[in-house]
C-alpha positions as CSV (number, residue, x, y, z in Angstrom):
1,M,-1.2,43.5,-34.5
2,K,0.6,41.6,-37.3
3,R,3.9,43.2,-36.3
4,F,3.4,42.1,-32.6
5,C,2.7,38.5,-33.7
6,F,5.8,38.6,-35.9
7,I,8.0,39.9,-33.1
8,L,6.6,37.3,-30.7
9,A,7.2,34.5,-33.2
10,A,10.8,35.7,-33.8
11,F,11.4,35.8,-30.0
12,F,10.2,32.2,-29.6
13,L,12.3,31.1,-32.5
14,V,15.5,32.6,-31.1
15,A,14.7,31.3,-27.6
16,S,14.1,27.8,-28.8
17,T,17.3,27.8,-30.8
18,A,19.3,29.1,-27.8
19,A,17.8,26.4,-25.6
20,A,18.6,23.7,-28.1
21,Q,22.2,24.8,-28.4
22,S,22.6,24.9,-24.6
23,L,21.0,21.4,-24.3
24,A,23.4,20.0,-26.8
25,E,26.3,21.5,-24.9
26,V,25.0,20.1,-21.7
27,A,24.7,16.6,-23.3
28,K,28.3,16.8,-24.5
29,Q,29.6,17.9,-21.1
30,E,27.7,15.0,-19.4
31,E,29.2,12.5,-21.9
32,A,32.7,13.8,-21.2
33,R,32.1,13.6,-17.5
34,R,30.9,10.0,-17.7
35,K,34.0,9.0,-19.8
36,A,36.2,10.6,-17.2
37,V,34.8,8.5,-14.3
38,K,37.1,5.5,-14.0
39,T,35.0,3.2,-11.7
40,P,31.3,3.4,-11.0
41,G,30.1,4.3,-7.5
42,K,29.1,1.6,-5.0
43,V,25.4,0.6,-5.2
44,Y,24.0,-0.4,-1.8
45,T,21.2,-2.9,-1.5
46,D,19.3,-4.5,1.4
47,K,21.8,-7.4,1.3
48,D,24.6,-5.0,2.1
49,L,22.9,-3.7,5.2
50,P,23.3,-5.5,8.6
51,K,20.3,-7.5,9.7
52,T,18.8,-6.0,12.9
53,A,15.7,-7.0,14.7
54,P,12.8,-4.6,14.3
55,A,12.2,-2.3,17.3
56,T,9.4,-3.5,19.6
57,P,6.9,-0.9,20.8
58,A,6.8,-0.1,24.4
59,T,4.0,-1.8,26.3
60,T,2.1,-0.6,29.3
61,A,1.7,-4.0,30.7
62,T,2.8,-4.8,34.2
63,P,4.6,-8.1,35.1
64,A,1.4,-9.1,36.9
65,S,-0.6,-9.1,33.6
66,P,1.4,-11.1,31.1
67,A,-1.7,-11.5,28.9
68,A,-1.5,-7.8,28.0
69,A,2.0,-8.0,26.8
70,Q,2.6,-9.0,23.2
71,P,4.0,-12.5,22.7
72,G,7.7,-12.5,22.2
73,T,8.3,-9.1,23.8
74,P,9.6,-8.5,27.3
75,A,7.2,-7.2,29.9
76,A,7.7,-3.7,31.1
77,G,8.8,-4.8,34.6
78,S,12.1,-6.5,34.2
79,T,14.2,-7.3,31.1
80,K,15.4,-10.6,32.5
81,E,11.9,-11.7,33.4
82,G,10.6,-10.6,30.1
83,A,13.3,-12.4,28.2
84,A,12.7,-15.6,30.2
85,Q,9.0,-15.2,29.5
86,A,9.6,-14.7,25.8
87,A,11.9,-17.7,25.6
88,G,9.3,-19.8,27.4
89,E,6.6,-18.7,25.0
90,A,8.8,-19.4,22.0
91,A,9.5,-22.9,23.3
92,D,5.8,-23.5,23.9
93,K,5.0,-22.5,20.4
94,E,7.6,-24.7,18.9
95,A,6.5,-27.6,21.1
96,G,2.9,-27.1,20.1
97,G,3.8,-27.0,16.4
98,Q,2.7,-23.4,16.1
99,K,5.8,-21.7,15.1
100,E,5.3,-18.0,14.5
101,P,6.5,-16.9,11.0
102,E,9.6,-14.8,10.7
103,K,8.4,-11.2,10.1
104,D,11.0,-10.2,7.5
105,E,10.6,-8.1,4.4
106,T,8.9,-10.8,2.3
107,W,6.4,-11.5,5.1
108,W,5.4,-7.8,5.4
109,R,5.3,-7.4,1.6
110,N,3.1,-10.5,1.2
111,R,0.8,-9.4,3.9
112,I,0.2,-5.9,2.6
113,T,0.0,-7.2,-1.0
114,E,-2.7,-9.7,-0.1
115,A,-4.7,-7.0,1.7
116,R,-4.5,-4.6,-1.2
117,A,-5.4,-7.3,-3.7
118,K,-8.5,-8.2,-1.7
119,L,-9.4,-4.5,-1.6
120,D,-9.0,-4.2,-5.3
121,R,-11.1,-7.2,-6.0
122,T,-13.9,-5.9,-3.8
123,K,-13.8,-2.5,-5.5
124,L,-14.0,-4.2,-8.9
125,L,-17.1,-6.1,-7.7
126,A,-18.6,-2.9,-6.3
127,D,-18.1,-1.2,-9.7
128,A,-19.7,-4.2,-11.5
129,M,-22.6,-4.1,-9.1
130,Q,-23.1,-0.4,-9.7
131,T,-23.1,-1.1,-13.4
132,R,-25.8,-3.8,-12.9
133,I,-27.9,-1.4,-10.8
134,N,-27.7,1.2,-13.6
135,S,-28.7,-1.4,-16.2
136,L,-31.6,-2.6,-14.1
137,T,-32.8,1.0,-13.6
138,N,-32.7,1.7,-17.3
139,D,-34.5,-1.6,-18.1
140,W,-37.2,-0.7,-15.4
141,A,-37.7,2.7,-17.0
142,A,-38.0,1.3,-20.5
143,R,-40.7,-1.4,-19.6
144,D,-44.4,-0.8,-19.6
145,N,-45.5,-4.3,-18.3
146,P,-46.1,-4.0,-14.6
147,V,-45.0,-7.6,-13.9
148,E,-41.7,-7.1,-15.6
149,R,-41.2,-3.8,-13.8
150,Q,-41.9,-5.4,-10.5
151,Q,-39.3,-8.2,-11.1
152,L,-36.8,-5.6,-12.3
153,A,-37.4,-3.5,-9.1
154,L,-36.9,-6.6,-6.9
155,D,-33.6,-7.4,-8.7
156,R,-32.5,-3.8,-8.4
157,A,-33.3,-3.8,-4.7
158,R,-31.2,-7.0,-4.2
159,A,-28.3,-5.4,-6.2
160,I,-28.5,-2.3,-4.1
161,G,-28.3,-4.4,-0.9
162,E,-25.3,-6.3,-2.3
163,L,-23.6,-3.0,-3.3
164,Q,-24.0,-1.7,0.3
165,R,-22.5,-4.9,1.6
166,L,-19.5,-4.5,-0.8
167,K,-19.1,-0.9,0.4
168,D,-19.0,-2.0,4.0
169,E,-16.3,-4.6,3.0
170,I,-14.3,-1.9,1.3
171,D,-14.4,0.2,4.4
172,A,-13.3,-2.8,6.6
173,Q,-10.5,-3.7,4.2
174,T,-9.3,-0.1,4.0
175,K,-9.2,0.0,7.8
176,A,-7.3,-3.4,7.8
177,I,-4.7,-1.9,5.4
178,A,-4.3,1.1,7.7
179,D,-4.0,-1.2,10.7
180,I,-1.2,-3.2,8.9
181,E,0.6,0.0,8.1
182,E,0.3,1.2,11.7
183,E,1.5,-2.2,13.1
184,A,4.5,-2.1,10.8
185,R,5.3,1.5,11.8
186,Q,5.2,0.5,15.5
187,A,7.3,-2.6,14.8
188,G,10.0,-0.3,13.1
189,V,9.5,-1.8,9.7
190,P,11.0,0.4,6.9
191,P,8.3,2.1,4.8
192,G,9.7,0.6,1.6
193,W,8.7,-2.9,2.7
194,L,5.0,-1.9,2.4
195,R,5.2,-0.5,-1.1
């Protein structure tokens, strides 16, 4: 058994030495390659890419039902009619002082960030409420006085109700985030804008 352990230790020692040598060689080769490169490669950013309008999802609305079409998108019937309708709606919004915000990268990032922050706050409150429920349960079990136990039971019941309300909010906020992601996908927003 000792001989086997000695052989195994020797094998690992030789293997680690060989790996260290090859790693050093690789590092030297990489350093030589980097010195040989005259100019660094071009780095592309969002500013280098051409600005294009996000694709609009196809609607199933007919020209007879403009209320079903999304504002600013042409109706399914005719492109010219849809463009005229969109221009008219845009003019109405500007005249009424209700200018729709530009849905660019910062708008999408702010929207998803706010929704995620709201969800995080609600989760934090739910965790705190669960801690309060656990504390009230322990206090209730440690008391012998029936009046104190009754008050602790009432406080615990209120806390449980509040925890349930927070869980419902978490579900609604999670669905809202999924809805934002789906809306962005349908609008042709790059996935990186929602990270």
